[in-house]
C-alpha positions as CSV (number, residue, x, y, z in Angstrom):
1,M,13.1,7.4,1.8
2,T,10.5,8.5,-0.6
3,Y,8.1,6.0,0.7
4,V,6.2,8.9,2.2
5,I,6.4,11.2,-0.9
6,L,2.5,10.8,-1.4
7,V,1.4,12.0,1.8
8,W,4.4,14.7,1.3
9,R,3.4,15.6,-1.7
10,P,1.6,19.6,-1.1
11,I,4.7,19.8,1.1
12,I,7.6,19.0,-1.1
13,E,7.1,22.2,-3.2
14,K,8.3,24.5,-0.3
15,K,12.3,24.6,-0.3
16,Y,12.7,23.8,3.3
17,A,11.1,19.8,2.8
18,V,13.4,19.8,-0.3
19,R,16.5,20.7,1.9
20,R,15.5,18.6,5.1
21,V,14.6,15.5,2.5
22,E,18.4,16.7,0.7
23,N,20.3,16.1,4.2
24,I,18.6,13.1,5.2
25,H,19.8,11.6,1.7
26,R,23.1,13.3,2.4
27,A,23.6,11.5,5.3
28,A,22.3,8.7,3.8
29,S,25.1,8.8,0.7
30,I,28.3,9.6,2.6
31,C,27.4,6.1,4.4
32,I,26.8,3.9,1.3
33,G,29.6,5.3,-0.5
34,G,32.0,5.5,2.1
35,A,32.9,9.4,1.0
36,L,34.0,12.1,3.8
37,K,31.8,14.9,5.2
38,I,32.9,17.3,3.0
39,T,32.4,15.8,0.3
40,L,30.0,18.4,-2.3
41,S,26.7,16.9,-2.8
42,Q,26.6,17.0,-6.0
43,A,29.5,15.0,-5.9
44,L,27.8,12.0,-4.0
45,K,25.3,11.9,-7.1
46,V,27.7,11.9,-10.0
47,I,29.9,9.1,-7.8
48,L,26.4,7.3,-7.0
49,Y,24.6,7.7,-10.0
50,E,22.1,9.4,-8.5
51,K,19.2,11.6,-10.2
52,P,18.4,14.7,-8.2
53,T,16.6,14.4,-4.8
54,E,13.7,16.9,-5.9
55,L,12.9,15.5,-9.2
56,V,13.1,12.1,-8.0
57,C,10.3,13.4,-5.1
58,K,8.3,15.0,-7.9
59,Q,8.4,12.0,-10.2
60,L,7.1,10.0,-7.8
61,A,4.2,12.5,-6.2
62,A,3.4,12.3,-10.0
63,K,3.2,9.1,-10.3
64,S,1.6,8.0,-7.2
65,T,-1.3,10.3,-8.0
66,L,-1.8,9.0,-11.4
67,R,-2.2,5.6,-9.8
68,L,-4.6,6.6,-7.6
69,K,-6.9,8.3,-9.8
70,K,-6.9,5.8,-12.0
71,S,-7.9,3.2,-9.7
72,S,-10.5,5.4,-8.1
73,L,-12.3,4.9,-11.8
């Protein structure tokens, strides 16, 4: 899910993009966790020991940006 975060970095600051990523992530979490569709997203994250999607995306984008800046020196 996060392999395109570097490309999406400017867009991930917008709420609609975060909601879209969270919708995709929720569908995957329901399949992985075997939960019902009515299960709350926050409950799924607790059950599966996951960090909030928005924070993970921002963290990966920041790490990738730093890595690219170091490699271009």
